[in-house]
N, C-alpha and C positions, 0 to 999 in steps of 0.2 A: 207489506207485500203488494208491489206493484201488480195491477190487474194487466192483463194481455188484451188489446183492442180486438174486437170481433167485426166481421162484415157479412154482408150479403144477407139473402134470406135464411139461409142456414145458421148464421151467427156463430161462425167459426173463425179463427184466427187466420192471419194472412200465412199463405202457404205457397213458396216460390214455384213449385212445380204446377201450379193450376193457373189457367189464364183467367184474368179478371178484367172487368169492364167498369168504367165509374160512370155513374148516373150524372147528367148534366142537369138535373133538377134538384136532387138532394146531395149531392156530391158523396153519396155513399159508394161503396166498391162491392161488386157482385161477380160470383164465379160465373163464367159464361155458361157452364153446365147447369148451373141452378136456374138460369133465366133464358136459356135457348138461345144464347148466342155463341156461334162457332168463332175461334179466331180468326179463321180467314176471312170471315164476313165482316167482322169488325172493323176493318179498314175502310169499308164502303159506308158506315155508319156516321153522318155528320154530328147528330145531336142523339145520344141514347137516354133514353128515359126508363126506368126500372119499372115493374109492374105496378108499384104503387104511385109513382108519378105521372105514368102513362093515364090513370085515371084523371088526375087533376089537369096535366098538361097536354096530353094526347099522345100518340104513337111517337116512336123513334123516327128521326128524319135521316133518309139517306142522302147521299152526296150525289149533286147533279152529275150526271155524265154527260160528256161532249162528245159528239161524234155517234157511232153506231151504239145501239142498245148493249151490245156484247162486244168486248175489246177482242181483237183479233190475237191469235196466239203470238206471243214472244219472238220476235227476229232473234235466232241462234245467236248472232253477232253482237246484240245490244243487250246490257244488263237489263235485269228486271227491276221496274219501278219498286223502291222502297215501300215496304208496307202491302204490296199487292199479294194476291193470293200465289203467283207465281214466284215471288221473291221468298215468301213463307216457305213455299214447297222446296225451293233450292236450298234455302238455309237449313232446313230439316234434314235434307239430303246430305249435308256436308260433314265431314268429320274434322275434327280439330286435335291437335297434339296436347298430349297431357302436361301438365307442368313439370313432370320429372323429364319430358324430353325438350323441353325450352329454357327452364331455368339454368344460370350457371350457380355452382354452389362451392364457390371458394371457402377456404377456411379464413380466420382472420388474419393470419400470417401472410396469406397469398394475396389478399386484397391491398395492392400497392398502386401508386401512380401508373407505374408502368402496366401493370395489369388492366386498369381502367382504360388507359389510352390505347391498349392492344384491343380490347373487347368493344370499346367506345359507347358504352352503354346501348348497344343494339339489341342486347336482351335483358331481361330482367335478372338481376343479382340477388341472391339470397344468401346471406351469411347467419347461418342458424346459431353460431357461437360466436360471442365477442371477443373470446381468448385470441390474442395476438393482434388486435386491432390498435393497441395501444390507447385504448380508451378505458374511462372508469366512469362509474354512475356516482353521483353526488349521495352522500347520506341522505336518509328520509327527512331528516330535518333541514335541508337544504332550502332556503326560501328566496324570493326577489331582492331580498336586501342583501343576501349574500352575493347574488349575481352583480349587484350594483358595487359590491366590495371589490370583486374580483375583476369586472369589466371596467369600473370606474363610471362616474357620473356623467362625463361629457364626452365619451368617445369609446373606443376600444372596438373589438370586432363586431359588437351587436349595435353599434351607433349610439351608445348610451341611454340614460333614462332620465337623466335630471330635467329636462323641461317637461315631460308629461308628467312625472310624478311631483315635481316641485310646483307645477301649476295647481294640481290637484290638492295638495296639503295647504298651500299658501304661503310656503316657506321655502325659497330657491336653494338656501344653504342644507336643508335637511329634507330630500325629496321624500322621505317616509314619515316625516313628522305628523302627529296627530292620527295616524291611522293605526286600526288595529293590526295585530299579528297578522302578516300575509300569510296564505296558503303555502303550505310546502309544495315544492317542484317535484315531481313525480319521476321526471326523466328529463335530462340535460345531456346534449351531446356536443362537445366543441371540437372542431378540427381546426387543427393549426399546422 
């Protein structure tokens, strides 16, 4: 069983909902709440040192400010600087549509060239079921050797495999000669 990596002073695994900052000394990651760094203030830190590295390397280094000590309020006509406190406040105040409002969800039979031309890939398309697409998945025993058999050694839709595998095995007549059984292909989609 694989172990889950842990971070921070609290030694917990990564949590996407919590702000984290990387120490420039030890390269470990720390929850801002555990080390007293607010997400808005992190944009002003040039070099961050965790509590342990601060003892060895000194305190964190803040970015140098040019101009006045405190930046004036943002001009309403100009966008906020990426990463600034104003930017973060504006981003948190925005609402975004849910996937249900954005995604096109055609059935496999509806997904035609005409459908794609009409929607021009301007929004994400999700085809939940492959029925009607005219596609089949290969059997679980399908291998690269089978691709070579169906596509051909020197060309075809995928450009051929002969040169690469032939050079690897040393025998240009049998590009898979001398190799162990290749791993099975888990998914292969062919459009024609």
